[in-house]
KOLKOLFI-537658 format. One line per 2 residues: their letters; for each residue x, y, z of C-alpha. Coordinates in nm, 3 decimals. Example, Ala and Ser with C-alpha at 12.3 -4.5 7.8 and 13.67 -1.06 7.14 Angstrom:
AS	1.230/-0.450/0.780  1.367/-0.106/0.714
END
This chain:
XX	10.630/11.300/-6.714  10.957/11.205/-6.574
XX	11.074/10.900/-6.486  11.004/10.662/-6.223
XX	11.275/10.715/-5.975  11.403/10.518/-5.753
XX	11.468/10.731/-5.410  11.589/10.411/-5.174
XX	11.503/10.030/-5.276  11.132/10.059/-5.090
XX	11.102/10.384/-5.237  11.007/10.590/-5.559
XX	10.938/10.960/-5.668  10.847/11.112/-6.010
XX	10.782/11.516/-6.088  10.418/11.573/-6.226
XX	10.424/11.888/-6.395  10.099/11.802/-6.549
XX	9.795/11.955/-6.320  9.534/11.668/-6.460
XX	9.836/11.393/-6.531  9.924/11.503/-6.172
XX	9.560/11.419/-6.014  9.495/11.095/-6.213
XX	9.881/11.011/-6.076  9.796/11.048/-5.706
XX	9.465/10.928/-5.701  9.616/10.602/-5.865
XX	9.889/10.611/-5.650  9.621/10.619/-5.327
XX	9.406/10.324/-5.491  9.755/10.133/-5.489
XX	9.844/10.171/-5.141  9.952/9.859/-4.940
XX	10.029/9.990/-4.616  10.096/10.390/-4.552
XX	10.052/10.660/-4.727  10.255/11.012/-4.605
XX	10.106/11.345/-4.852  10.246/11.671/-4.762
XX	10.106/11.990/-4.938  10.162/12.342/-4.905
XX	9.833/12.431/-5.010  9.524/12.247/-5.008
XX	9.195/12.374/-5.126  8.857/12.266/-5.142
XX	8.806/12.243/-5.509  8.715/11.980/-5.697
XX	9.078/11.824/-5.696  9.141/11.843/-5.361
XX	8.768/11.708/-5.284  8.855/11.424/-5.475
XX	9.262/11.358/-5.282  8.998/11.390/-4.992
XX	8.721/11.120/-5.064  9.050/10.882/-5.216
XX	9.165/10.935/-4.931  8.922/10.927/-4.680
XX	8.797/10.595/-4.868  9.224/10.440/-4.861
XX	9.190/10.510/-4.437  8.988/10.207/-4.438
XX	9.278/10.005/-4.543  9.612/10.182/-4.483
XX	9.759/10.463/-4.247  9.722/10.775/-4.409
XX	9.954/11.063/-4.244  9.867/11.423/-4.390
XX	10.060/11.748/-4.347  9.925/12.061/-4.490
XX	10.068/12.412/-4.429  9.742/12.590/-4.538
XX	9.401/12.519/-4.649  9.226/12.794/-4.869
XX	8.839/12.839/-4.839  8.653/13.024/-5.104
XX	8.540/13.331/-4.841  8.921/13.422/-4.858
END
Protein backbone atom coordinates (compact mmCIF):
# COMPACT_ATOMS: atom_id res chain seq x y z
CA UNK A 1 0.00 0.00 0.00
CA UNK A 2 1.26 3.47 -0.79
CA UNK A 3 1.87 5.99 1.98
CA UNK A 4 -0.84 8.44 2.97
CA UNK A 5 -0.29 11.62 0.94
CA UNK A 6 -1.57 15.12 1.66
CA UNK A 7 -3.86 16.53 -1.02
CA UNK A 8 -4.27 19.70 1.04
CA UNK A 9 -3.92 20.69 4.68
CA UNK A 10 -7.17 18.93 5.63
CA UNK A 11 -7.45 16.16 3.02
CA UNK A 12 -5.37 13.08 2.38
CA UNK A 13 -5.45 10.26 -0.15
CA UNK A 14 -3.90 6.85 -0.59
CA UNK A 15 -3.82 4.47 -3.56
CA UNK A 16 -5.34 1.16 -2.51
CA UNK A 17 -4.50 -1.70 -4.86
CA UNK A 18 -5.24 -4.81 -2.75
CA UNK A 19 -8.99 -5.54 -2.62
CA UNK A 20 -9.10 -6.95 0.91
CA UNK A 21 -6.90 -4.23 2.42
CA UNK A 22 -8.84 -1.61 0.48
CA UNK A 23 -12.14 -2.74 1.99
CA UNK A 24 -10.67 -2.73 5.49
CA UNK A 25 -9.25 0.76 4.92
CA UNK A 26 -12.57 2.09 3.59
CA UNK A 27 -14.51 0.66 6.55
CA UNK A 28 -11.98 2.21 8.95
CA UNK A 29 -12.21 5.59 7.24
CA UNK A 30 -16.02 5.52 7.25
CA UNK A 31 -16.06 4.65 10.95
CA UNK A 32 -13.57 7.43 11.75
CA UNK A 33 -15.39 10.12 9.76
CA UNK A 34 -16.44 13.05 11.94
CA UNK A 35 -18.26 15.46 9.61
CA UNK A 36 -18.81 14.10 6.12
CA UNK A 37 -18.08 11.26 3.73
CA UNK A 38 -17.77 11.72 -0.02
CA UNK A 39 -17.51 8.56 -2.13
CA UNK A 40 -17.25 8.29 -5.88
CA UNK A 41 -17.49 4.88 -7.53
CA UNK A 42 -17.68 3.80 -11.13
CA UNK A 43 -19.15 0.38 -10.26
CA UNK A 44 -21.01 -0.70 -7.16
CA UNK A 45 -22.00 -4.36 -6.89
CA UNK A 46 -24.36 -5.87 -4.32
CA UNK A 47 -21.73 -8.43 -3.31
CA UNK A 48 -20.20 -8.86 0.15
CA UNK A 49 -17.91 -5.83 -0.28
CA UNK A 50 -20.64 -3.58 -1.63
CA UNK A 51 -23.12 -4.61 1.06
CA UNK A 52 -20.49 -4.16 3.78
CA UNK A 53 -19.79 -0.60 2.60
CA UNK A 54 -23.52 0.13 2.34
CA UNK A 55 -24.09 -1.03 5.94
CA UNK A 56 -21.17 1.07 7.18
CA UNK A 57 -22.43 4.12 5.28
CA UNK A 58 -25.96 3.73 6.65
CA UNK A 59 -24.57 3.45 10.19
CA UNK A 60 -22.37 6.50 9.61
CA UNK A 61 -25.28 8.53 8.19
CA UNK A 62 -26.63 8.82 11.73
CA UNK A 63 -23.63 11.03 12.65
CA UNK A 64 -22.20 12.49 9.41
CA UNK A 65 -23.35 13.83 6.05
CA UNK A 66 -22.70 11.31 3.26
CA UNK A 67 -22.49 12.09 -0.46
CA UNK A 68 -22.28 9.09 -2.77
CA UNK A 69 -21.81 9.36 -6.52
CA UNK A 70 -22.07 6.09 -8.42
CA UNK A 71 -22.07 5.76 -12.20
CA UNK A 72 -23.40 2.22 -12.38
CA UNK A 73 -24.84 -0.33 -9.98
CA UNK A 74 -24.51 -3.93 -11.12
CA UNK A 75 -27.09 -6.55 -10.21
CA UNK A 76 -26.73 -10.31 -10.40
CA UNK A 77 -29.52 -10.55 -13.01
CA UNK A 78 -27.69 -8.62 -15.75
